[in-house]
N, C-alpha and C positions, 0 to 999 in steps of 0.2 A: 524384794519384789520378784514377781514371777511373770515371765513373758510366755505367751501361748500363740502358736502359729498353726492354723488349720490348713489342710489341703485335701484334695480328693473329690471335691464336689464336681457336679456336672449334670448333663442331661442324659436321662436313661428312660427306656420304655417301661411301662408297667410290667411287673413280674421280674424285672432285672435286678442287678445287684450293684452296689457301690461300696467302697471302703474309704471311710474318712480317717485321716491321720491328724494328730495334734502333737506338735513338738513343744515340750516345755523346757524352759531354761531359767536361770536365776536361782532363787532360793528354793531349790527343789525339796530340801529336807523339811521345809515348813508346810508342805502339802499334805493335808489329811485325806482329801478325796479329790478325784477327778471326775468330770462328767461331760455329757453332751446335752445341750438344750437346743430347741429350734423355735423359730418364729416365722409363721406364715403371714402373708400380706393381710393386714387388717386384724391380726390376732395377737394375743399376748404371747410372750415367750413362755415355753413350757418345757418341763423336764422330759428328756428322752431316756437317759440311762446314767447311772453313776457307778463308780467303783472305788472301794476303800478297803485296803488290805486285800483280803480274799473274798470280800462280799460285793455283790452286784445288786443293782436295783433297776427295774425297768418300768416305764409307763405301760399301762395295760394295752395301749394301742400298738405297741411294738413288740410285746412279748412273743417269743417264738420266731420272730423274724430278724431282730437285730441282736447283735452281740457286742458288748463292750469288753475290751481287753487292754492290758497295760504291759509295757516292756520297760521295767525299771532300769535295765542296763543301757537303754537308749533314751530314757526320759520321754517315752512316747505313750500316747493313749490312742486307741483305735476304736472305730465303730464300724463293724461289718453289717451292712444293711442288705438283706435278701428279701425277695418277694415284694419289691417296692410297689407302692400304690400311689395314685395321683395325689391323695391326701397327705402323703409324706413330703410333698413339695414345700420347701421352706429354706430359710437361711439357718444353717447349723453352726452352733457356737460351742467351742470348748471352754470348760470352766474348771478352775482350780480353787478349792476351798482350803485356806491356809490358816495356821495358827502360829503365832510367835509369842513366846513368853514375854510379858511386859507390854506387848502391843495389842494382843488379842486376835480376834478372827478377822480375816479379810478375804474377799472373793475376787478373783481375777477372771477376766474374759478375753478370749481371742477376738479377732476381727470378723470371724465368720466365713463360711464357705457355702455357696448356693447349691442346692440340690433341686432339680426339676424332674418330675416324673410325668411323662406323657402317657395319655391313655390310648 
């Protein structure tokens, strides 16, 4: 199993920055990819960014503003969010996509951290 704990959310004015952190523990070696998703009130959860090895992937809505990074020595994944907009307001969730031989693929989620961007 993998446990994920997010931190770093809060209230920020439009144009400001926040850095989200996610601490991973447990079966770290089973993790193929880590990512950030978000869910705004009344909307479905959506991909924000993922990182796998040296490759990153971003939603079009955050390209050029958000940066995902990973520190393997600390089992941490980060989301640096710059030039925040009110539409970035959501609960942000850390995600781990894992694979274990004999068990297959399983996705783990953190409990989320709230980000509110005021206009």
